[in-house]
Steps between C-alpha positions, in 0.01 A plus 500: 500500500648836405497798723211668314273200547595447859449875578145471352420194710625669811317828426177315429526321839575825675224712350249602763139405424598221260409175673642162399172421325505821301868448416440148367210630283731771359773246423252269327365790292830661414724188474793633707587736787665765275193492273279602798683827526475559125129425457329596831183309395212730614243214505683338788595806702330781699627847437678488835672170405608650164651804666681274752649288224615815312666637816838384627531639855826568670438212737444263215811623328699444821364151538587417136859614556534314826371183333744529209784547750379200700494285190852598399672460834406182688739365762767263364359160405134623490268617223232763533221472244159637409285223351188630322179326392644497143827329609550133426643466851176605666375219730239282328313448826433871537381531137223251586366717787226759472710797597867450403743788577603717203863437588722348766816637651732205554843447670684171498824320428649565154498127408116500527481747214740328265439225255162387374340377826207714619557729789166375657484126420140408444330223709782487758401741783309484823391801706544473878328758721389534857501698826736782573486387859526122479540252771848358540376169351344682205825669411684168527241327274517784239874473478505121487224481235679765283828318527355166389282647225791697359720187514229329289538770232240766594562874516354640824300819458416725792479861607817547714287613795576413856417157632401220262606680186854547632516139620391375156760704318765385744415140463514515123837668517631221724397222259734301282311473174658283226193504267598628152326814394343550846507880467555746790517360849242757620311802369418788727211725390528844663230751566757782462750606244796269475718779649278518805537175692233447755523402780840657547627205701471282184766690298746213544241251411412696190867497396513119544177460293642709218813282487304168470151607411307802383368824651185614316274804522249669281552831686742767372830571672454722804153364585481483878309235695134597473232280656286485180788354297540174702163346418562603143834319484334184629345444156850480355616253767206275410539556129863397484433158656316174427351504844503682839595336833370682813705399797336706778248776469252668723142550375574863404841415343603645161611145418134411450490765226786320323313171536174648360693649206659160435152337488374771259795433278434121496808416711529248777470608870662298782482558876684357795275430796592613849382508858138592553619728783737705282351810325759454227337174396147623461550638144651167392210307645254730329677443164488121562127518563462696175681229299876573541708186505621408843868416488733356766816449297674668204440176305126553539543830307718342228254210454217751431686718251445340164793475262765513762713208599444356848847471656585397847600799721871580497656451837670822606816484721453644841743759626409411863574193703198283565338561841538241780236231518173593655481387866176337638427820700552716189287262291214532750522879484518506119190280483320735729603801287355357182572730206286806575592804709448425874526711818676405810185464709354268239811286505482482881153363471598258225807355675424548864853638554580797718576828311877509595562133383306580178694820422833323546397225264371744243821695512700185436283414200528860374883484511488172303282669233201271570275778648451864405398774746229719337365847586235502772667234716421220261717202409488282181661173415718504188511199262868431417569355156 
C-alpha cells in the first residue's frame, strides 16, 4: 500500500461523524479509500458528513504524521503495520463478522510479517477471557489452559486486562509449541492506541507479547483508555477466534459480552465451572445454562473445535521443586477446604479444630503453595498440576 492510499484509509477512519457502517458503504460505492475523497458521493452523505470529509483538521494531520512515524520506526526486531479492510492480510474471521473494523494497528515480531504465511492464521485461535479479579485458582486455571492450548497449536486471544486476560497471555507465552504454522503465540486486543498501554503495569507483558505474538487495536495512536472502547474491542477478540473460553466471570462481567458476541458470530463458547459460593463463577454457570460447553480440561476444548488435531497436552518443565507429600492432617484440612473460598469460622465448624491450630496448618499449606489467602479473610485450595 502506498502512502497516498494509506493516508486515505487513516483519514477516513479519523473523520468525525463517519461511522464504520457509513465508511464501508462509501468504500463499496467508490471502490477505494482515495476515491472516497475524490467523489464525495452525496447520496450516501449528509451535508455535515461531506464537510467533515473535505476538512483535514490540525489534530487529524498530527495523528497522520504520528502514525507514519510509528510505522517507520518500530523497535529492533519488530514491525508496526496498519492492516485495512482491503488488505490481503486482514483476518478472515473479522471479515465474517457484522461490524469489522476499518483497519487494525498491529505490532509484532518481524518474522510474522515475512514470507507468505498469513499474519492471522485462520481457524487456529481461541479467545480466553474472564474476571479482572479472579480467585487464585481461576488465575492458575487460565494460565494452565492457555499453556496447553498453545502447545496444541492455538493462538490465544485476549484483552491484556488484569486477572484472567493476563494469566491467559502469560500461559501462552510459556508454552513450547512445535506445531508448524501455528501462528502467533498470543494476540492482545487493546482498547487504546498501541502507544498507550493499559493498564500501565502490563507494559512489560505487552513487550513480551509483541516479541512472540501480536498487539492489535482499531484505535488511533494516542487514544487513551476510555470506558466505551473496551466493550467495543470485545467484538474483535471474539471475531479473531474460533471460539471463546470464559474462565471466571461475575454476572455483570464484560466477559459475558464477548461470549454473546461469539454466539452472534456463530462461534463456539466454552465455560469452566466453579464453586457455587464464588461470585466469579456465576457468569460461567449462567453461560452453561444457556448452552455454553462445560469444559474441565484443555483437551475438552480441542475435541470440540472442528478441524484441529487433538494432541495430548505438552508437559511443561517446572521451575520449582515439588512440594513435600501431603500429611494426613493436611489431607484432612484440604478435604475440608474443598475448592471454593472459605472463611476461618466456617473451617472451624467443618474440622472441629481450634482457631490457633487451624491457622498454623493453613499457613503451612500456604507456604507450600497448596492454599491461597484471599481478600476478606477467605482461604482457597489450589489444585497443583
